[in-house]
C-alpha positions as CSV (number, residue, x, y, z in Angstrom):
1,M,-25.9,-1.6,2.0
2,E,-26.2,-4.6,4.1
3,G,-28.6,-6.3,1.7
4,D,-26.1,-6.5,-1.2
5,F,-22.9,-6.8,0.8
6,K,-21.7,-10.4,0.7
7,Y,-18.3,-10.0,2.4
8,K,-17.6,-11.1,6.0
9,S,-14.0,-9.6,6.2
10,L,-12.0,-6.8,4.5
11,Y,-8.4,-6.3,4.0
12,F,-7.0,-2.8,3.5
13,V,-3.8,-2.1,1.7
14,G,-2.6,1.3,2.9
15,A,-4.7,0.8,6.1
16,G,-3.1,3.8,7.9
17,G,-4.4,6.6,5.7
18,I,-7.0,8.9,7.2
19,G,-9.5,8.1,4.5
20,M,-9.1,4.4,4.7
21,A,-9.4,4.5,8.5
22,A,-13.0,5.8,8.2
23,L,-13.9,2.8,6.0
24,E,-12.2,0.3,8.5
25,R,-14.3,1.8,11.3
26,Y,-17.4,1.7,9.3
27,F,-17.1,-2.0,8.6
28,L,-16.0,-2.8,12.1
29,A,-19.3,-1.1,13.2
30,K,-21.2,-3.3,10.7
31,G,-19.6,-6.5,12.3
32,C,-17.1,-7.5,9.7
33,R,-13.6,-8.5,10.5
34,V,-11.0,-6.0,9.4
35,A,-7.3,-6.3,8.8
36,G,-4.7,-4.3,6.8
37,Y,-1.2,-3.3,5.9
38,D,0.6,0.0,6.1
39,R,4.1,0.9,5.6
40,T,4.5,3.0,8.9
41,R,3.2,2.6,12.4
42,T,1.6,5.8,13.6
43,D,-0.8,7.0,16.4
44,L,-3.7,6.4,14.0
45,T,-2.6,2.8,13.3
46,D,-2.3,2.1,17.0
47,A,-5.8,3.5,17.6
48,L,-7.1,1.3,14.7
49,A,-5.5,-1.6,16.2
50,R,-7.1,-1.0,19.7
51,E,-10.4,-0.7,17.9
52,G,-10.1,-4.1,16.3
53,V,-8.2,-3.8,13.1
54,E,-5.5,-6.3,12.8
55,M,-2.5,-4.2,11.5
56,C,0.7,-5.3,9.7
57,F,3.7,-3.3,8.8
58,D,5.3,-5.9,6.4
59,E,3.9,-6.5,2.9
60,D,4.8,-10.2,2.9
61,A,1.7,-12.0,1.7
62,E,2.4,-14.9,4.3
63,L,1.3,-12.4,7.1
64,I,-2.2,-12.0,5.7
65,P,-4.6,-13.4,8.3
66,E,-6.3,-16.6,7.6
67,Y,-9.8,-15.1,7.7
68,C,-8.8,-12.9,4.8
69,R,-7.7,-15.7,2.5
70,D,-11.1,-16.7,1.1
71,P,-11.9,-14.7,-2.1
72,Q,-15.7,-15.4,-1.6
73,R,-15.7,-13.8,1.8
74,T,-13.0,-11.1,1.7
75,L,-13.1,-7.8,-0.1
76,V,-9.7,-6.1,-0.6
77,V,-9.5,-2.3,-0.5
78,Y,-6.5,-0.3,-1.6
79,T,-5.4,3.2,-2.0
80,P,-3.8,4.3,-5.4
81,A,-0.8,5.5,-3.4
82,V,0.3,1.9,-3.0
83,P,2.3,0.6,-5.9
84,D,1.3,-2.3,-8.1
85,S,4.4,-4.1,-7.0
86,H,3.1,-4.5,-3.4
87,K,3.3,-8.2,-2.5
88,G,0.0,-8.3,-0.7
89,L,-1.8,-6.7,-3.6
90,Q,-0.1,-9.1,-6.1
91,Y,-1.3,-12.1,-3.9
92,F,-4.9,-10.9,-3.9
93,R,-5.0,-10.1,-7.6
94,S,-3.6,-13.4,-8.6
95,N,-5.9,-15.4,-6.5
96,G,-9.2,-14.1,-7.6
97,F,-10.1,-11.6,-4.9
98,D,-12.4,-8.6,-5.5
99,V,-10.0,-5.7,-5.3
100,M,-11.5,-2.1,-5.1
101,K,-10.1,1.3,-4.6
102,R,-11.3,3.1,-1.5
103,A,-13.4,5.4,-3.8
104,Q,-15.2,2.5,-5.3
105,V,-16.3,1.4,-1.8
106,L,-17.5,4.9,-1.0
107,G,-19.4,4.8,-4.3
108,L,-21.2,1.7,-3.0
109,I,-22.1,3.6,0.2
110,T,-23.4,6.6,-1.8
111,R,-25.5,4.4,-3.8
112,N,-27.5,3.5,-0.7
113,S,-27.6,6.8,1.0
114,R,-27.9,10.5,0.1
115,G,-24.3,11.5,-0.4
116,L,-23.2,15.1,0.4
117,C,-20.0,15.1,-1.5
118,F,-17.4,17.9,-1.0
119,S,-14.7,18.3,-3.7
120,G,-12.0,20.9,-4.5
121,T,-8.3,21.5,-4.7
122,H,-8.4,22.8,-1.1
123,G,-11.0,23.5,1.5
124,K,-12.8,20.1,1.2
125,T,-11.6,18.7,4.5
126,T,-12.8,21.7,6.5
127,T,-16.1,22.2,4.7
128,S,-17.1,18.6,4.9
129,S,-16.1,18.3,8.5
130,M,-18.0,21.5,9.4
131,A,-21.1,20.1,7.6
132,A,-20.8,16.7,9.3
133,H,-20.5,18.3,12.7
134,I,-23.5,20.6,12.1
135,L,-25.7,17.7,10.8
136,H,-24.5,15.4,13.6
137,N,-25.8,17.8,16.1
138,S,-29.0,18.6,14.4
139,S,-32.4,16.8,13.9
140,I,-31.1,15.5,10.4
141,G,-28.0,13.6,11.5
142,C,-25.5,12.0,9.2
143,S,-22.7,9.5,8.7
144,A,-19.5,10.8,7.5
145,F,-16.2,9.8,5.9
146,L,-13.7,12.6,6.1
147,G,-10.1,13.3,5.2
148,G,-9.2,14.8,8.6
149,I,-9.6,13.9,12.2
150,M,-12.3,16.0,13.8
151,R,-11.2,17.4,17.2
152,N,-14.7,17.2,18.4
153,Y,-14.8,13.5,18.1
154,N,-11.1,12.5,17.8
155,S,-12.2,10.7,14.7
156,N,-12.7,11.1,10.9
157,F,-15.7,9.0,10.9
158,L,-19.3,9.3,12.1
159,L,-22.0,6.6,12.0
160,D,-25.7,7.4,12.2
161,T,-27.8,4.3,11.4
162,H,-31.0,6.5,11.4
163,S,-30.0,9.2,9.0
164,E,-30.3,9.0,5.2
165,Y,-27.4,11.4,4.7
166,T,-23.6,10.5,4.3
167,V,-21.0,13.3,4.1
168,I,-18.1,12.4,1.9
169,E,-14.9,14.2,1.3
170,A,-14.6,13.7,-2.5
171,D,-11.0,13.4,-3.6
172,E,-10.0,14.2,-7.1
173,Y,-6.6,12.4,-6.8
174,D,-6.6,9.6,-9.5
175,R,-10.2,10.7,-10.4
176,S,-11.3,8.9,-7.3
177,F,-14.4,11.1,-7.0
178,H,-15.8,9.7,-10.3
179,W,-17.0,6.7,-8.4
180,L,-19.4,8.7,-6.3
181,H,-23.2,9.2,-6.6
182,P,-23.8,12.6,-5.1
183,S,-27.2,14.0,-4.1
184,V,-25.4,17.2,-3.3
185,A,-22.1,18.1,-4.7
186,V,-19.8,21.0,-3.7
187,V,-16.8,22.3,-5.5
188,T,-14.6,24.6,-3.4
189,A,-11.7,25.4,-5.7
190,T,-10.1,24.0,-9.0
191,D,-6.6,25.4,-8.9
192,P,-4.5,22.8,-10.8
193,D,-3.0,20.0,-8.7
194,H,-2.1,16.3,-9.2
195,L,-0.6,17.1,-12.5
196,D,1.3,13.8,-12.2
197,I,-2.0,12.1,-12.8
198,Y,-3.7,14.6,-15.0
199,G,-0.8,16.0,-17.1
200,T,-2.5,19.3,-18.0
201,E,-4.7,21.9,-16.3
202,E,-7.4,21.2,-18.9
203,A,-7.5,17.6,-17.9
204,Y,-7.7,18.5,-14.3
205,L,-10.7,20.8,-14.9
206,E,-12.5,18.3,-17.0
207,S,-12.4,15.9,-14.1
208,F,-14.6,18.3,-12.1
209,S,-17.0,18.8,-15.1
210,R,-17.3,15.0,-15.1
211,F,-17.9,15.0,-11.3
212,T,-20.9,17.4,-11.7
213,E,-22.5,15.0,-14.2
214,L,-22.8,12.4,-11.5
215,I,-25.2,14.3,-9.4
216,N,-28.7,12.6,-9.0
217,P,-31.0,14.7,-11.3
218,Q,-33.9,13.9,-8.9
219,G,-33.6,16.5,-6.2
220,G,-29.8,17.0,-6.7
221,I,-28.0,20.1,-5.7
222,L,-24.7,21.7,-7.0
223,L,-22.9,24.3,-4.9
224,L,-20.0,26.1,-6.6
225,H,-17.5,28.6,-5.3
226,T,-17.8,31.8,-7.5
227,G,-15.3,32.3,-10.3
228,L,-14.2,28.8,-10.9
229,K,-12.6,28.1,-14.2
230,F,-14.2,24.8,-15.1
231,K,-17.5,24.3,-16.9
232,P,-20.0,22.4,-14.7
233,R,-22.3,19.9,-16.6
234,P,-25.1,18.9,-14.1
235,A,-28.1,17.1,-15.5
236,S,-31.4,18.9,-16.0
237,G,-33.2,19.1,-12.8
238,V,-30.1,19.7,-10.6
239,R,-30.4,23.0,-8.7
240,V,-27.2,25.1,-8.9
241,Y,-26.1,27.7,-6.3
242,T,-23.0,29.7,-5.8
243,Y,-21.1,31.0,-2.7
244,S,-18.1,32.9,-1.6
245,R,-17.1,35.3,1.2
246,S,-18.6,38.4,-0.5
247,E,-20.9,37.4,-3.3
248,G,-23.0,34.6,-4.7
249,D,-26.3,33.0,-3.6
250,F,-24.7,32.4,-0.2
251,H,-22.2,34.9,1.3
252,A,-21.2,36.7,4.3
253,A,-22.1,40.2,5.5
254,N,-21.2,42.4,8.4
255,V,-18.0,40.5,9.3
256,R,-16.6,41.5,12.7
257,C,-13.1,40.4,13.9
258,G,-11.7,41.1,17.4
259,N,-11.1,39.8,20.8
260,G,-10.2,36.4,19.3
261,E,-13.6,36.1,17.6
262,I,-15.0,36.3,14.1
263,I,-18.7,36.9,13.8
264,F,-20.7,37.5,10.6
265,D,-24.2,37.2,9.1
266,L,-25.0,34.6,6.5
267,V,-26.9,35.9,3.5
268,L,-29.2,33.3,1.9
269,P,-30.4,33.1,-1.7
270,S,-33.7,34.6,-0.7
271,G,-31.9,37.7,0.6
272,R,-32.8,36.7,4.3
273,E,-29.9,36.8,6.7
274,I,-29.0,34.4,9.6
275,R,-27.3,36.7,12.0
276,D,-24.5,36.5,14.4
277,I,-22.7,33.4,13.2
278,N,-19.8,32.9,15.5
279,L,-16.8,30.8,14.1
280,G,-15.7,28.1,16.5
281,V,-12.3,28.2,14.9
282,P,-11.9,31.9,14.3
283,V,-9.5,31.9,11.2
284,D,-10.2,34.1,8.3
285,I,-10.1,31.3,5.7
286,N,-12.9,29.5,7.8
287,I,-15.4,32.2,6.8
288,E,-15.8,30.8,3.3
289,N,-15.5,27.2,4.5
290,A,-18.3,27.8,7.0
291,I,-20.5,29.4,4.2
292,A,-20.2,26.4,2.1
293,A,-20.9,24.0,4.9
294,M,-23.9,26.0,6.3
295,A,-25.3,26.4,2.6
296,V,-25.4,22.6,2.2
297,C,-27.0,22.1,5.6
298,H,-29.6,24.8,5.1
299,L,-30.4,23.4,1.7
300,I,-31.3,19.9,3.1
301,G,-33.3,21.4,6.0
302,A,-31.2,22.4,8.9
303,D,-32.6,25.4,10.7
304,D,-31.0,28.7,11.8
305,D,-30.3,27.7,15.3
306,E,-28.7,24.3,14.2
307,L,-26.4,26.2,11.9
308,R,-25.4,28.8,14.5
309,K,-24.8,26.2,17.3
310,G,-23.0,23.8,14.9
311,I,-20.4,26.3,13.6
312,A,-19.9,27.8,17.1
313,S,-19.1,24.4,18.7
314,Y,-17.0,23.2,15.8
315,M,-13.4,22.7,17.1
316,G,-11.6,22.0,13.7
317,T,-9.8,19.1,12.3
318,K,-6.3,18.0,13.3
319,R,-3.6,19.4,11.0
320,R,-5.9,22.2,9.7
321,F,-4.7,25.2,11.4
322,E,-4.1,23.4,14.7
323,F,-2.6,25.1,17.6
324,W,0.2,23.1,19.3
325,M,1.5,25.8,21.6
326,K,0.2,29.2,22.9
327,E,2.6,30.4,25.6
328,P,1.0,33.1,27.9
329,G,2.0,36.6,27.6
330,E,2.1,39.2,24.8
331,H,5.2,37.7,23.3
332,G,4.8,34.0,24.2
333,N,5.8,31.5,21.6
334,V,3.0,30.2,19.3
335,V,3.2,27.0,17.2
336,I,0.4,26.3,14.6
337,D,0.5,23.3,12.3
338,D,-1.5,23.2,9.0
339,Y,-1.7,20.6,6.3
340,A,-1.1,23.1,3.4
341,H,0.6,21.4,0.5
342,H,-0.6,23.4,-2.5
343,P,0.8,27.0,-3.1
344,D,-2.7,28.5,-2.7
345,E,-3.2,26.7,0.6
346,L,0.1,27.7,1.9
347,K,-0.5,31.3,0.9
348,A,-4.0,31.4,2.6
349,S,-2.5,29.7,5.7
350,I,0.2,32.3,6.0
351,E,-2.2,35.2,5.4
352,S,-4.5,33.8,8.2
353,V,-1.5,33.7,10.7
354,R,-0.5,37.3,9.8
355,K,-4.0,38.4,10.6
356,L,-4.1,36.7,13.9
357,Y,-0.7,37.9,14.9
358,Q,-0.1,41.3,13.4
359,D,3.2,42.8,14.0
360,R,4.9,39.7,15.2
361,K,7.7,37.7,13.6
362,L,6.4,34.7,11.6
363,T,8.6,31.7,10.9
364,V,7.3,29.1,8.4
365,A,8.8,25.6,8.2
366,F,7.6,24.0,5.1
367,Q,7.9,20.3,4.0
368,P,7.2,20.0,0.3
369,H,5.0,17.0,-0.5
370,L,5.8,15.0,-3.7
371,Y,8.6,15.5,-6.3
372,S,6.0,16.1,-9.1
373,R,4.2,18.9,-7.1
374,T,7.5,20.5,-6.2
375,R,8.5,20.4,-9.9
376,D,5.2,21.9,-11.1
377,F,4.8,24.6,-8.4
378,Y,8.2,25.5,-7.0
379,K,8.0,29.1,-8.0
380,E,4.5,29.5,-6.4
381,F,5.7,27.8,-3.2
382,A,8.7,30.2,-3.0
383,E,6.3,33.2,-3.6
384,A,4.1,32.1,-0.7
385,L,7.1,31.5,1.6
386,S,8.3,35.0,0.8
387,M,5.4,36.3,2.8
388,A,7.0,34.9,6.0
389,D,9.7,36.8,8.0
390,E,11.7,33.5,8.2
391,A,11.4,30.6,5.8
392,I,12.7,27.2,6.6
393,V,12.6,24.7,3.7
394,L,12.7,21.0,4.5
395,D,13.4,18.1,2.3
396,I,10.7,16.7,-0.1
397,Y,8.5,14.1,1.4
398,P,8.2,11.6,-1.4
399,A,5.0,9.7,-0.3
400,R,4.1,7.5,-3.4
401,E,6.9,8.8,-5.7
402,E,10.4,8.0,-6.7
403,P,12.9,10.8,-7.0
404,L,12.9,12.9,-10.1
405,P,16.2,14.0,-11.6
406,G,17.0,17.5,-10.6
407,V,14.0,18.0,-8.4
408,T,14.8,18.8,-4.7
409,A,13.7,21.3,-2.2
410,D,16.5,23.5,-3.3
411,L,14.3,24.6,-6.2
412,I,12.0,26.3,-3.7
413,F,14.7,27.6,-1.5
414,D,16.7,29.1,-4.3
415,E,13.7,30.8,-5.7
416,I,12.7,32.6,-2.4
417,K,13.3,36.3,-3.0
418,K,14.8,38.5,-0.3
419,T,13.7,41.8,-2.0
420,A,12.1,45.0,-1.0
421,T,8.6,43.6,-1.9
422,S,9.2,40.5,0.2
423,K,8.8,40.1,3.8
424,V,11.3,37.3,4.2
425,K,14.6,38.4,5.8
426,T,16.0,34.9,6.5
427,K,15.8,31.5,4.6
428,I,17.1,28.3,5.9
429,R,17.6,24.8,4.6
430,C,17.2,22.0,7.1
431,S,16.2,18.3,7.3
432,V,13.0,17.4,9.3
433,G,15.0,15.5,11.8
434,D,17.1,18.5,12.6
435,L,14.2,20.9,12.9
436,A,13.6,20.7,16.5
437,D,17.3,21.6,17.4
438,L,17.2,24.5,15.0
439,L,14.0,25.9,16.4
440,A,15.3,25.5,19.9
441,S,18.4,27.4,19.2
442,R,16.5,30.3,17.5
443,R,14.1,30.5,20.5
444,Y,17.1,30.8,22.8
445,D,18.6,33.4,20.5
446,G,15.4,35.3,20.6
447,E,14.8,34.7,16.9
448,L,11.6,32.6,17.2
449,D,8.2,34.1,17.9
450,V,5.2,32.6,15.9
451,L,5.9,29.4,14.1
452,L,3.8,27.8,11.4
453,T,4.7,24.2,10.2
454,A,3.1,23.3,6.9
455,G,3.1,20.3,4.6
456,A,1.2,17.0,3.9
457,G,4.2,14.8,4.9
458,D,5.4,13.6,8.3
459,I,6.4,17.0,9.7
460,C,3.4,16.5,12.2
461,N,5.1,13.5,13.6
462,Y,7.9,15.8,14.9
463,L,5.7,18.4,16.5
464,P,5.8,17.0,20.1
465,E,9.5,17.0,19.9
466,I,9.6,20.5,18.4
467,C,7.3,21.8,21.1
468,K,9.4,20.3,23.9
469,A,12.5,21.8,22.3
470,I,11.0,25.2,22.1
471,E,9.9,25.0,25.7
472,G,13.2,23.8,26.9
473,K,11.9,20.6,28.2
474,R,13.7,18.2,26.0
């Protein structure tokens, strides 16, 4: 990329996003000066500032650093979550700067490397992170741009100047993944989402069909979860494989769960098995995630031992089934956080906790993400929450959206059924700011046992306070 990259500095609008952070670190490593704006200061923005990104939390264009004011030397990168009315964006656009979406910049990177691109409604963060970890610790190596912070590295970015491979989490929001040039493409799931962008399920599915057309026909590979509704359209010459937990070219056999471990054998397209795969993060939903990740790594040349060692040493990503508290004893309080923000993700997360902690009381505190997603899926969210013993519904986290008339978290709350076929016995409405006090009182009353916090908003920022309140240390 160095040969055709003319810019000496970059300015990121929405610099505090996890995906943007990976690009900022990449260009810092390439010797560029990097600055950016974000609305809110977080632990991630603080970390980026320590690493050399000049961060600003006010959109006033006067605060843009001088070294980012030359349109011939500065590339501006923005996330679609930032509105067009943003003053900094308006300044750059009106003064002749090259302004690109984050996905366009990733597209430039995949033009100059062999992109391993993981897409899907859910599962793409974990599968891409698993693959990146396996390859990083193998003879193949990789760079990686991921949507979650890997606990092994406390980063969502890996840089390997010697490897030809780049692992990319391919985001379908705003059709961002259409900018990529995959050598290998993975589709984990196509359950409808982002209908505020796509409008219909058919349009959403068509975006994945288009994504598969972008695979390099010379040596390209497409890996699909079995049973997906969309119609892939890879070019002639692209090899197509399928996977799932129990069927497909790649699948699991002889799954063994117990003593805090999940071990299985990986069945390859040839029928040969790689035996005794030990999941580093022993959660049921990670079986399929690991199959997808290992399939890609196997297809590009990783050997059996590299697959085993990589999956066994994988520690997971932050906010993907992350344990925040495990008190000792048979009935010690447990707190788990998960990024689940789609009904199918929430259901899978709750089911995984149920399997880990059978016969214990499960409380789920859920923060809906986006007014449009709540409008489109409130019944499905309520159905998933009805699997908990206790459901706490928080206010909607708006992110990029303005409120929609009649759309509040009450839609979900009112739909939660306390019926004979439902597990839920208690449902509570609460603000995220009051959640710690509520959970502390329920712990002292003996009503709290296992807690799952879920959602893609800012609920994770309250977890230190929540854990202190539950421990009685606040």
